C-alpha positions as CSV (number, residue, x, y, z in Angstrom):
1,M,128.6,23.9,95.5
2,I,129.2,24.6,91.7
3,D,125.8,22.9,90.8
4,G,124.1,25.3,93.3
5,W,126.0,28.5,91.9
6,V,125.2,27.9,88.5
7,W,121.6,26.8,88.9
8,G,121.1,29.5,91.5
9,V,119.0,32.7,91.3
10,P,121.4,34.6,88.8
11,L,120.8,32.2,85.9
12,I,116.9,31.5,86.6
13,V,116.5,35.5,86.7
14,L,118.7,35.8,83.7
15,I,116.7,33.4,81.6
16,L,113.4,34.7,82.9
17,A,114.6,38.3,81.9
18,V,115.5,37.2,78.3
19,G,112.0,35.7,78.1
20,I,110.2,39.1,79.4
21,Y,112.4,41.2,77.2
22,L,111.7,39.2,74.0
23,T,107.8,39.2,75.2
24,I,107.9,42.9,75.1
25,R,109.8,43.3,71.8
26,L,107.5,41.0,70.0
27,R,104.5,42.3,71.7
28,G,103.1,39.2,73.2
29,L,103.6,36.9,70.2
30,Q,103.4,33.8,71.9
31,I,99.7,34.6,73.0
32,R,98.3,36.4,70.0
33,K,99.9,33.8,67.5
34,L,99.4,30.6,69.5
35,P,96.4,29.5,67.4
36,K,98.5,29.9,64.3
37,A,101.2,28.2,65.7
38,L,99.3,25.1,66.8
39,K,98.0,25.1,63.3
40,Y,101.5,25.1,61.7
41,M,102.4,22.4,64.2
42,V,100.6,19.7,62.3
43,H,100.5,21.6,58.9
44,N,103.8,21.1,57.2
45,E,105.1,23.6,54.7
46,E,105.2,22.5,51.3
47,G,108.6,22.6,49.2
48,G,110.7,23.5,52.4
49,E,114.4,22.5,52.4
50,G,115.6,20.4,55.5
51,E,115.8,16.6,56.5
52,V,112.6,16.1,58.5
53,T,109.1,17.9,58.6
54,S,108.6,20.6,61.0
55,F,106.3,18.1,63.0
56,G,109.1,15.5,63.0
57,A,111.6,18.4,64.2
58,L,109.3,19.4,67.1
59,C,108.7,15.8,68.1
60,T,112.5,15.3,68.2
61,A,112.9,18.3,70.4
62,L,109.9,17.3,72.6
63,S,111.3,13.7,72.7
64,A,114.3,15.2,74.8
65,T,112.1,17.9,76.6
66,I,109.3,15.8,77.7
67,G,110.8,13.4,80.3
68,T,110.7,12.1,83.9
69,G,110.8,15.7,85.0
70,N,107.3,16.1,84.0
71,I,106.2,13.5,86.3
72,V,108.9,13.7,89.0
73,G,110.1,17.3,88.6
74,V,106.6,18.8,89.0
75,A,106.0,16.7,92.0
76,T,109.3,18.0,93.8
77,A,108.7,21.5,92.9
78,I,105.1,21.5,94.7
79,V,106.5,19.4,97.7
80,A,109.2,21.9,98.3
81,G,107.4,25.1,97.2
82,G,103.8,24.5,97.7
83,P,101.0,24.4,95.3
84,G,101.9,28.1,94.2
85,A,105.0,26.6,92.6
86,L,102.6,25.3,89.8
87,F,101.5,29.0,88.9
88,W,105.1,30.3,88.7
89,M,105.9,27.3,86.4
90,W,103.1,28.6,84.2
91,M,104.9,32.0,84.2
92,A,108.1,30.4,83.2
93,A,106.5,28.8,80.2
94,L,104.5,31.8,79.2
95,F,107.9,33.9,78.9
96,G,109.7,30.8,77.7
97,M,107.6,30.5,74.8
98,A,109.0,33.8,73.5
99,T,112.6,32.7,74.0
100,K,111.7,29.3,72.2
101,F,110.3,31.2,69.4
102,A,113.5,33.3,68.9
103,E,115.6,30.1,69.2
104,G,113.7,28.5,66.4
105,V,113.8,31.7,64.1
106,L,117.5,31.9,64.8
107,A,118.1,28.2,64.0
108,I,116.6,28.4,60.6
109,K,117.8,31.8,59.8
110,Y,121.5,30.9,60.2
111,R,121.6,27.1,59.3
112,M,123.6,25.5,56.7
113,L,122.7,22.9,54.4
114,D,125.8,20.8,52.9
115,E,126.0,19.3,49.6
116,T,124.0,16.0,50.8
117,G,121.2,18.2,52.2
118,H,122.2,17.5,55.8
119,A,121.3,20.4,58.1
120,L,123.8,22.1,60.3
121,G,122.3,24.4,62.7
122,G,121.7,25.3,66.2
123,P,123.2,27.9,68.6
124,F,126.8,27.3,67.3
125,Y,125.9,28.3,64.0
126,Y,123.6,31.3,64.9
127,I,126.6,32.4,67.3
128,E,129.1,32.0,64.5
129,N,127.1,33.3,61.6
130,G,125.0,35.7,63.3
131,M,127.3,37.6,65.8
132,G,130.4,37.0,63.5
133,K,133.6,34.6,63.2
134,Q,135.4,36.5,66.1
135,W,132.5,34.7,68.4
136,R,133.4,31.2,67.3
137,W,135.0,30.7,70.6
138,L,131.6,31.1,72.4
139,A,130.1,28.8,69.6
140,K,132.6,26.0,70.7
141,L,132.0,26.3,74.3
142,F,128.5,25.8,73.7
143,A,129.1,22.7,71.6
144,F,131.6,21.4,74.3
145,F,129.0,21.7,77.2
146,G,126.4,20.0,74.8
147,V,128.5,16.9,74.3
148,G,129.1,16.7,78.2
149,V,125.3,17.0,78.9
150,G,124.6,14.1,76.4
151,I,127.2,11.7,77.4
152,L,127.5,12.4,81.0
153,G,124.2,11.8,82.3
154,I,120.9,13.6,81.1
155,G,120.9,11.8,77.8
156,T,122.0,8.3,79.0
157,I,122.8,7.2,82.6
158,T,120.0,9.1,84.6
159,Q,117.3,8.2,82.1
160,V,118.0,4.4,81.8
161,N,118.5,4.2,85.4
162,G,115.0,5.6,85.9
163,I,113.6,3.0,83.5
164,A,115.4,0.2,85.3
165,S,114.2,1.5,88.7
166,A,110.6,1.8,87.7
167,V,110.7,-1.9,86.0
168,N,112.4,-3.3,89.1
169,N,109.9,-1.6,91.5
170,F,106.9,-3.0,89.5
171,F,108.3,-6.6,88.7
172,D,110.5,-7.3,91.6
173,S,110.2,-4.6,94.3
174,N,111.3,-7.0,97.0
175,N,114.6,-8.1,94.9
176,A,113.8,-11.8,95.1
177,W,115.6,-12.6,91.9
178,T,119.2,-11.1,92.1
179,F,122.9,-11.5,90.9
180,Q,126.0,-10.0,92.2
181,L,128.1,-7.5,90.3
182,F,131.1,-5.9,91.9
183,G,130.0,-7.0,95.4
184,K,126.5,-5.4,94.9
185,D,123.2,-7.1,94.5
186,Y,121.0,-6.3,91.4
187,S,117.7,-7.7,90.4
188,Y,117.5,-9.7,87.0
189,T,114.9,-7.3,86.0
190,V,117.3,-4.3,86.0
191,L,119.6,-6.4,83.7
192,I,116.6,-7.4,81.3
193,A,115.6,-3.7,81.2
194,A,119.0,-2.5,80.5
195,I,119.3,-5.0,77.6
196,I,116.1,-4.1,76.0
197,V,116.4,-0.4,76.3
198,T,120.0,-0.7,74.9
199,V,118.9,-2.7,71.8
200,C,116.2,-0.4,71.1
201,V,118.2,2.8,71.5
202,A,120.8,1.3,69.0
203,L,118.4,0.3,66.4
204,V,117.0,3.8,66.3
205,I,120.1,6.2,66.7
206,I,122.2,4.2,64.2
207,G,119.7,5.3,61.6
208,G,120.5,9.1,62.4
209,I,118.1,12.1,62.5
210,Q,115.6,10.7,60.1
211,R,114.9,7.4,62.1
212,I,115.0,9.6,65.4
213,A,112.2,11.8,64.2
214,S,110.3,9.1,62.7
215,V,110.2,7.1,66.0
216,S,109.7,10.3,67.8
217,Q,106.6,11.3,65.7
218,V,105.1,7.9,66.9
219,I,106.1,7.6,70.4
220,V,106.1,11.5,71.6
221,P,102.3,12.0,70.6
222,F,101.3,8.5,72.0
223,M,103.1,8.9,75.3
224,A,101.9,12.5,75.8
225,C,98.2,11.5,75.1
226,I,98.3,8.4,77.1
227,Y,99.6,10.2,80.1
228,V,97.4,13.4,79.6
229,A,94.4,10.9,79.0
230,F,94.8,9.4,82.6
231,C,95.2,12.8,84.2
232,V,92.1,14.2,82.5
233,L,90.3,10.9,83.8
234,L,91.6,11.6,87.4
235,L,90.5,15.3,86.9
236,I,87.0,14.0,85.8
237,M,86.6,11.8,88.8
238,N,87.4,14.7,91.1
239,V,86.0,17.5,89.2
240,T,84.3,18.9,92.1
241,K,87.7,19.5,93.8
242,I,89.2,21.4,90.8
243,P,87.9,25.0,91.5
244,A,89.4,24.7,95.3
245,A,92.6,23.3,93.8
246,F,92.8,26.3,91.4
247,V,92.1,28.9,94.3
248,L,94.7,27.0,96.5
249,I,97.3,27.4,93.7
250,I,96.7,31.1,93.3
251,Q,96.8,31.7,96.9
252,S,99.8,29.9,97.6
253,A,101.6,31.6,94.8
254,F,101.0,34.8,96.3
255,G,101.6,34.0,100.0
256,M,98.0,34.2,101.0
257,R,98.0,30.6,102.7
258,A,101.2,31.6,104.7
259,V,101.1,32.3,108.5
260,A,101.5,35.8,109.7
261,G,104.7,37.2,108.7
262,G,105.7,34.3,106.5
263,A,103.9,35.6,103.1
264,L,107.0,37.1,101.5
265,G,109.2,33.9,102.2
266,A,106.4,31.6,101.0
267,I,106.2,33.7,97.5
268,I,110.0,33.6,97.1
269,L,110.1,29.9,97.7
270,A,107.2,28.9,95.1
271,M,108.5,31.5,92.7
272,Q,112.2,29.9,93.1
273,K,111.0,26.2,92.9
274,G,108.2,26.9,90.2
275,I,110.3,29.0,87.8
276,A,113.5,26.7,88.2
277,R,111.5,23.5,87.7
278,G,109.5,25.2,84.5
279,I,112.8,26.3,82.9
280,F,114.4,23.0,83.6
281,S,111.4,21.0,82.2
282,N,110.7,23.1,78.8
283,E,114.5,23.9,78.4
284,A,113.7,27.4,77.0
285,G,116.7,29.2,76.7
286,L,119.2,26.4,77.2
287,G,119.7,26.1,73.4
288,S,119.0,22.4,73.0
289,A,115.8,22.7,70.9
290,P,117.1,24.9,68.1
291,I,119.4,22.0,67.3
292,A,116.3,19.9,66.2
293,A,114.6,22.9,64.7
294,A,117.4,23.4,62.2
295,A,116.6,20.0,60.6
296,A,113.0,21.2,59.7
297,Q,111.9,21.2,56.2
298,T,111.1,24.9,55.9
299,N,112.3,28.0,54.2
300,E,110.5,30.5,56.7
301,P,112.6,31.0,60.0
302,V,109.3,32.6,61.6
303,R,107.2,29.6,60.7
304,Q,109.4,27.3,62.5
305,G,109.7,29.6,65.5
306,L,106.0,29.4,65.9
307,V,106.2,25.7,65.8
308,S,109.2,25.6,68.2
309,M,107.3,27.5,70.8
310,T,104.5,25.2,70.8
311,G,107.0,22.7,72.4
312,T,107.0,24.9,75.7
313,F,103.2,25.1,75.6
314,I,102.7,21.1,75.4
315,D,105.6,20.3,77.8
316,T,104.5,22.7,80.6
317,I,101.1,24.5,80.0
318,V,99.6,21.0,79.1
319,I,101.6,18.0,80.5
320,C,103.1,19.6,83.9
321,T,99.6,21.3,84.7
322,M,98.0,17.9,84.3
323,T,100.8,16.3,86.8
324,G,100.3,19.6,89.0
325,F,96.6,19.5,89.5
326,S,96.6,15.7,90.1
327,I,99.0,16.2,92.8
328,V,97.2,19.3,94.4
329,L,93.7,18.1,94.3
330,T,94.7,14.7,96.0
331,G,96.7,16.3,98.6
332,A,99.5,14.1,97.5
333,Y,102.0,16.8,98.4
334,T,101.0,16.6,102.0
335,Q,101.8,13.0,102.5
336,G,105.6,13.2,103.3
337,L,106.5,11.4,100.1
338,E,109.0,12.4,97.5
339,G,109.7,12.1,93.8
340,V,107.7,9.7,91.9
341,A,105.8,8.5,95.1
342,V,104.1,11.6,95.2
343,T,102.7,11.3,91.6
344,A,102.0,7.6,92.2
345,Y,99.9,8.5,95.4
346,A,98.0,10.9,93.4
347,F,97.2,8.4,90.7
348,Q,96.2,5.7,93.3
349,S,93.8,7.9,95.3
350,G,92.5,9.6,92.3
351,L,91.9,6.9,89.7
352,P,89.2,4.3,89.7
353,F,91.9,1.5,89.4
354,S,93.8,-0.7,91.9
355,A,97.2,0.4,93.2
356,K,99.1,-2.0,90.8
357,V,97.4,-0.9,87.8
358,C,98.0,2.6,88.9
359,E,101.9,1.6,89.4
360,G,101.7,0.0,85.9
361,I,100.4,3.1,84.2
362,L,103.1,5.3,85.8
363,M,105.9,2.8,84.9
364,L,105.0,2.9,81.2
365,C,104.9,6.7,81.1
366,L,108.1,6.9,82.8
367,I,109.8,4.3,80.3
368,F,108.4,6.1,77.3
369,F,109.1,9.4,78.6
370,A,112.9,8.5,79.6
371,F,113.3,6.5,76.4
372,T,112.6,9.3,74.1
373,T,114.8,11.6,76.1
374,I,117.6,9.2,75.4
375,L,117.0,9.5,71.8
376,G,116.6,13.3,71.6
377,W,119.9,14.0,73.6
378,D,121.8,11.5,71.4
379,Y,120.9,13.8,68.3
380,Y,121.7,17.0,70.3
381,S,125.0,15.9,71.5
382,E,126.1,14.4,68.1
383,R,125.4,17.7,66.2
384,C,127.5,19.4,69.0
385,L,130.3,16.9,68.4
386,E,130.0,17.3,64.7
387,Y,130.4,21.2,64.9
388,L,133.5,20.6,67.2
389,T,135.4,18.1,65.0
390,G,134.1,19.3,61.5
391,K,132.2,16.1,61.0
392,H,135.0,13.7,61.6
393,E,133.3,10.3,60.7
394,L,135.4,7.9,62.9
395,T,134.8,10.2,65.9
396,M,131.1,10.3,65.3
397,K,131.0,6.5,65.1
398,V,133.0,6.0,68.2
399,Y,130.8,8.4,70.1
400,R,127.7,6.9,69.0
401,W,128.8,3.4,70.3
402,L,129.9,5.1,73.4
403,Y,126.7,6.5,74.0
404,I,125.0,3.0,73.4
405,L,127.5,1.7,75.8
406,A,126.6,4.4,78.6
407,V,123.0,3.4,78.2
408,F,123.6,-0.2,78.9
409,I,126.0,0.4,82.1
410,G,123.4,3.3,83.2
411,P,121.5,1.1,85.5
412,F,124.4,-0.4,87.5
413,L,126.1,3.1,88.3
414,T,125.4,5.6,91.1
415,V,123.4,8.6,89.6
416,S,123.8,11.2,92.2
417,A,127.3,12.6,90.9
418,V,126.2,12.1,87.4
419,W,123.0,14.3,87.8
420,T,125.3,17.1,89.4
421,I,127.7,17.2,86.5
422,A,125.1,16.9,84.1
423,D,123.0,19.7,85.6
424,I,126.2,21.9,85.5
425,F,126.8,21.3,82.1
426,N,123.1,22.0,81.1
427,A,123.4,25.3,82.9
428,L,126.6,26.3,81.1
429,M,125.0,25.6,77.8
430,A,122.4,28.3,78.6
431,L,124.9,31.0,79.0
432,P,126.4,31.2,75.4
433,N,123.0,30.8,74.0
434,L,121.4,33.5,76.0
435,V,124.2,35.9,75.0
436,A,123.4,35.2,71.5
437,I,119.5,35.4,71.6
438,L,119.9,39.0,73.2
439,A,122.7,40.1,70.6
440,L,120.4,38.8,67.7
441,S,117.0,39.8,69.2
442,G,116.9,42.6,66.7
443,V,117.1,40.1,63.9
444,V,114.3,37.9,65.3
445,V,112.0,41.0,65.5
446,A,112.8,42.3,62.1
447,E,112.3,38.7,60.6
448,T,108.9,38.4,62.6
449,R,107.7,41.7,61.1
450,H,108.8,41.0,57.5
451,Y,107.0,37.5,57.6
452,F,103.6,38.6,58.9
453,K,103.7,41.5,56.6
454,R,104.2,39.1,53.7
455,L,101.5,37.1,54.9
456,S,99.0,39.9,55.2
457,E,99.9,40.9,51.6
458,G,99.3,37.4,50.3
459,S,102.8,37.2,48.7
460,I,103.4,33.9,50.7
461,R,101.1,31.0,51.8
462,E,100.6,29.6,55.1
């Protein structure tokens, strides 16, 4: 009941409204400056302060953002809301890019660097330093919810459970090799997957942000390119169906395919499912990405804001679109399937490979997507805990090992309740962040105008 309320229409409308408001104040910056943002994404700033490159910070953010939702979530939205849900995902991403830009600007503007060069930043710092010390309670509220999201599910249990399920379905779908634990049968493939993932996670996160960023810089582009490549191949193999699929998406988005009298209901359903999934997928407004952005080696808040907004473009406009088109043009959403089975059907019917090969491709993509989400959310939740405890060293070490333990036990737990709790914490993270973005929107606009003025005058280099 609580989950349905916090992720209901009011929060979705609020997040979308903030994006529209910023788009107006920034005069459509996310469209006008997208080419420059994509250039900055791969061209790091020289001499900037911080812990990792701008590209490394973006990959850390993308590691948590690009996840199973890009495969499963898109399928769920289209099955429930029709092909038009994809159009409304695009709208959520378009306005979400303005929100993500503002988050990146504020993350750098109000971050702090300690004596060791360690970057301290994110919504808690731009709430406290931007809005004033009297709002510290709001910053602590955000940090508390952030720790909850990391340890209670989205970062650990749900992701590794998804990995174990994908491995089990591929290697031992009939559960021929099983053992008993607490009166329940599990396949040995689940245990093996849990051990391997736990060891890999431990080796990365014990090294801190530098190691998370360095691993993310390799895995994130690799996994995104592999997935997009297979989706592009699917589209090429079905190129004649693309125009009809695009028309169907637009018609469905505006209720033109609904039966007489049902057009308004069809529009509302497509909007609700598409916008909600778009927001949940790219995390614009939730306040997670600016935690990673604050570590970037840059002295220019606007530059990092532009880099940050490319994350929403890559996540939704590129990857979710690929999944959506694959599902629509193969008719996978009409087969009475749910979740990953929808995308699996699209791959099997649209790619020139055997069903087993298609299952293997999807399994590998799910593993990489979920693994990097585990890494990204460890970093987010550690920074939140660091703010709450004043960087208490013992607490940080204990939390890190608890996080690793949660990864190991994840495949053996029931995830439905965990998902619900994590969803609630995720929504509650958004509220303090949205308040701060609205309160500091004038700062974002002023910084943006000042940056482009200096750029046009030639007083700073790109």
